[in-house]
N, C-alpha and C positions, 0 to 999 in steps of 0.2 A: 589057799585062797580060792574063792569062787570067781569064775568069769562072769562079768556083767555086760549087758548090751543096751545100747540106746541108739535110736536112729535120728538123723537130722535131715531136714529137707529145706533147701534155700528158698527164700522169698525175695523176689526181684522188683525193682521199679521199672518204669517204662523204658529206661535205657539199658535194661538188663544188668544193672548193678545190684549186687547182693545187699539187702538192707536188714535182713534178719534170717533166723532159722527157726523152723518149727521142730521141737523135740518130741519124738514119738516113742511109745513103749515098744520094746522088743523083748521076747522071752528067750531068744537064742539067735543063732547065726542067720536063720532064714528071714527074708525081708517081709515078714508078715506080723501083724500086731497080735493076733490070737488073744484078744482081750476077753476074759471071762468076768472079771470083777473090775469095773471102771475105777472105783476108789483105790483099789490096790495098784492098778496100772499107773494112775496119776501119782500116787505116793512113790512108786518105783522110779518114775521119771524124775521127780523132784529130788529124791535122795541121791540117785546116781549123778544127776547134773550138778548138784550143789556140794556134795560131800565126797563122792567116790571118784568120778572122772574130773569134774571141775568145769565151771562155766567158761573159763578162758580157753581151756582145751577144746571144748565143744563148739563155741560160737565166736571165739576171739573177741573183738570189740563190738560185735553186733548184739542186738537184742534176741531173746529167746521166747518164742511163742510156746506156751504150755497149756494144755487142756485142763480145765477144772470141772469136776463133777459138782453136784449140788452140795454134798457134804464138805468138799474142799473149799467152796466159795464161802460157806458159813464159818468154817474153821479159820481160813486165812483172814477173814474180816476181823475175827476176834484176836488173832495173833499174827498180824501181818509181818512179812519179812521186809521190814523197812529198808534194810541195807541193799535190797535187790530191786527196789522200785524202778531204778533206771535201767535194769537189765531185762526185766520180765514183761511180756505181754500176756495178760491173763485171758484165755479163750473160754467163753461161756458156751458150753456144749448146746447143740441144737434141741435136745430133748428137755431142757430146763425151762420151766414155766416162769412167767413174770409175777410170781406170788410175792406178797409183801415182804416176807423175810429175806427173799433173794434180792429184790430190788434195793432194800435197805443195806444189805451186805455189799452189793456191787457199788452202791453210792459211796459207802465208806471207803472201799478200796480205791475208787476213783479220787476221792478227796485226799486219800493218803498219798496219791501221786502215781498210782499204777495205771498203765495203759490197758484199756478194756477192749477186747475184740469179741464179736459174736460169730460163732463158728457155724458153717453149713447153713447159713441163714435163709429162711423163707419167710417173707413178711406176713404178719397178721396184726390186726389192731391190738390184740391182747399183748403183743410183744413191744408195743410202742414205748413203755417205760424203760425197757432195756436199750432200745434204740437211742433214746434221749441221753443215756449215760455213756454210750459207747464212743470209742475213738476210731475203731476200725470195724468194718462189717465184711465178713468173708462169704462170698457167694459161690456155691457149688454149681459149676456149669452143667454137670450131668443131671442135676435135679430140676432144671428149668428148660422150657422151650425158648427159642430165640426171642419170641414175642414177650414171654414172661420175664426173660432176662432184661430186656429193654425197659419194661415197666418197673422192674425193681430199681434199675439205675435212675430212672426219672424220679421215683419216689424217695430214694435214699441219698442221692448225690446233691445235698443241699449246702455243701461247703463246710459243714460242721464236722465231718468225719471222712475218713479215707475208705475207699472200696477196694477189696482184694478179690481177684478172680482166682479161684482154686480149682484144681483138676483140669488145668489147661493142657490139652494133649496134642494139639495140632497147630501149625502155623496159621491156619485160617481162624481158629479160635482166638489165638493171640491177637491177630490183626483186628478181629471183630471187637474184642474187649478194649483194645487201644482206641478204636473208633468211638466206642461208647463212653470212654473217659475213665476207665479204671485206673487206680493209682498203683496198685501192686499186683504181682502175679506169682502163681505157684502151681506146679504140676509136672507130670512126667515129660512134657514137651521140653522142659528146661533141665530137669534132673530128678531121678528117682531118689528116694530116701537113702542116705548112706549110713551103713551100720558102723558105729564106733564101739570098739571093745575095750573094756577096762577090767580091773580086778578089784574086788572089794577086800578091804583090810579086815582081819578078824577084830572082834570087839576090843581086845586088849590093845592092839596096835592102833586102831582108830581113835581110842581114848588118848593114847600117847600123842598122836598127831594133833589132836585138838588142844591138848595141853601145851605142846610145843608152839602151836600157833598163838596161843594166849601169851606165852612168854616172849614171843618175838614182836608183839604189838607195841610199836614205839609211841603210839598215841595214848597208851595207858598211863595213869598217874602212878607215883611211887606207892600210894596206898593200894591201888588196884593190883600192882605187881606183888606187893606183900600179901594181899588177900589170895591171889592165885597160888602162891607158894604155900601159905599156911593151910589152905583147904586140902592139900595133899599132905597128910601127916608124915608119911615116909619121907617125902621130899624135905619137909620142914625140919625134921629131926636130923637128917643127914647133912643138910646145909649148915645148920647150927653146930653140929658136931665138928664139921670141917673147919668152920670159922674159929672155933675154940681150941683147935689143935695147935701144936707147937709152931707150925709154919707162920702163924700170924703174931704170936707172942703178945697178945693184948694183956694188959695188967689186970683187967677184970673180965668176968664172964659175960659174953654177949648172949642175952636170953630171949631176944625177939627178932623176927625177920625185919621188921621196920627199923630196929636199931642197927642191924647188920647192914641194911641198905644205906643208912646215914653214914656209917663208918667206912664202908668199902665202896659204895657207889652202886648204881643200878647195873652197870656193865658186869662187874665181877659177880654179883649175886645172880644175875640172869644166866651167866655162863655156867655157874655151879648148878643152878636149877636145871638147865638144859642137860647137863651131864647126868644128874640123878634121874631125870625123866627117861633118858635113853637107856639107862641101866635097868629099867623096869621091863624091857623087852625080854620075854622069857625063853625064847627058843633059839637064841644065838650064843655062840661062844663068848665068854668074858673077854677073850683077847681082842675081839673086834672093837670093843669099847675102849680098850687101852690104845689101840691103833688110832681111834678117832681123837683121843686126848693128845697123843703125841703129835698128830697132824695139826691140831688146833694150836697147840703151844709153839710148835716150830714155825708155823705161819705167822703167829703173833711176834715171835722173836725176829724173824726176817723183817717184818713191818717196822719193828722198833729201830732197826739199823737204817733202813732206807726211808724212814719218815712216811710210811704208808699208814692207812687206817688200821690200827691194831685190833679194834673190836671186830671190824668186818673180816679181817684175816682169820681171827680166832673162830668166828662163826662159820666161815667157809671151810676151814679145816675140819671143824667138828661135824658139819653136816655132809661132808664129802663121802661118808660111808653109810648114809641113811638108806640108800637104795638096797644095799646088801643087808642091812638090819631089818628092813621091812619087806624084803623079797618083792620089790616093785620097781617100776620104771622111775628113774630120777626125775624126769620132767613132770610126770603125773604127781609125784609126791611134793615137789617144790611148788606146784600150782596151789597146793593146800596150805602153804605157809606164807605169811606176809613179810617176805624177805625183800630187801631193796634190790633194785634191778641189777647192780653190779655183782651182787652175791649170786643172784639167780643165773646170770650169764656165766659166771665162773664155774658154777656147779654143773650147769647143763652143757655148755659149749667149751669150757676151759679157756675163755677169752677175757681180755681186759687185764688190768694190773693184778686183780685178785686171781684170775685164771692162770696167769704166768707164775705167780707165787705158788699156787697150788700145784702146778706142773713141776716146779722145782722140788717141792716137798715130796711128791709122789715118786719122782725120779730118784731122789736120794734114798727114800724108804726102800726102793726095790734094787738099789745098787747100780742104778743106771748113771754112772758118773759123767758120761758124755753130756747128758741133759740136765745134770744137777747144777744149774746155774741160774742166777737172776741178776740182771744189771751188772754192776762191777764188783759184786761180792766175790771174795776169794773162796776156794773150796774149804779152806780152814774156817772161815767165818760161817759158812753153811754147816760144816761139821759141828761147830760149837752150838749153833742154833738147835741142831738135832740132839746133841748130848744134853743140853739144858732141858729140852722138852722131855727127854727120856727120864731124867732125874725128877722133874716135876710130876710126870705121870705116875712114876713109881711111888712118890711121896703122897700122891693124892688118891691112890688106888682104893684105899679103904672107904672112900666116899661112895664107891660103886657097890658096896656090899651091905 
């Protein structure tokens, strides 16, 4: 896997509360942009933020400011990332002219619900169409004299948009900007950009993560789940082959995923599809997948006895080995999957009911009898949960081949 880098710099309000982060291109560990191709740098930031490192990891609950070149403005207007309109602030770079195609594209993005910011802004009449659309105007203190700065504030602070002072480097500059009535502040006086390092998944593993994310989407309909599975021929064939095996003993052959979902339910079919998807990881020992199957089924068995959520326990056990399969940090991987909060907490911090069940499973798996306990279950009951999981995984192993 390749190391990837992105920098973030906080943006504050007048009370020095963080309200957003600007995400910045970095080609390596040094805190310099070294941008040769603006389009490529913007693409790099968007891909790393959205698919590799993850927005939650980078900015938490805050918004992310991202620079857009002329080409990206036009492209995003044509194919907007609607699901991120509440997360992104789109910065229109200072060298972009207010030509008709750009103004129309920015208007569309604003109408779609995106927050629009003008970056490193120096006013001219020709840029008024962009000013009229904008929500935030960023003013570079280094580019203006104090008199010019005051004139810009008088011109632009009309109550329709926020003003952001950028490149604030001293207490005096901060005090002056507060006096002038700026809304937001950014610069080295508060914080230098912080470099965040991540790792990009190879194409095969990235595709698998995307497929797993689709399978975990609880808001998808039964038809959408069936379509997700049938679009992957390997998955479809293996799932149907498993369903038609002796384990289920149906009187007639099940010949469609839709039919299988109707007969066995979404949970069973999704669990099988998850297993097949993980089996497609090419560079890991087959035994790791068997371990994930045993953990999943044992956790489900424990849940059955203690009246816990069986589906959540199965999913927790199944994904407990995904960091090893993907050679990546568990927290980063989980950020890319739409898992419910109690599963995420169990996988990342081993906390909550699911975390305690997973701890019991892992302890028994490793022969740590002292910690192989959960609530009032006897060691014999836990042993039976394990042996049943072992039997199930052995009978289901052909699904992975």
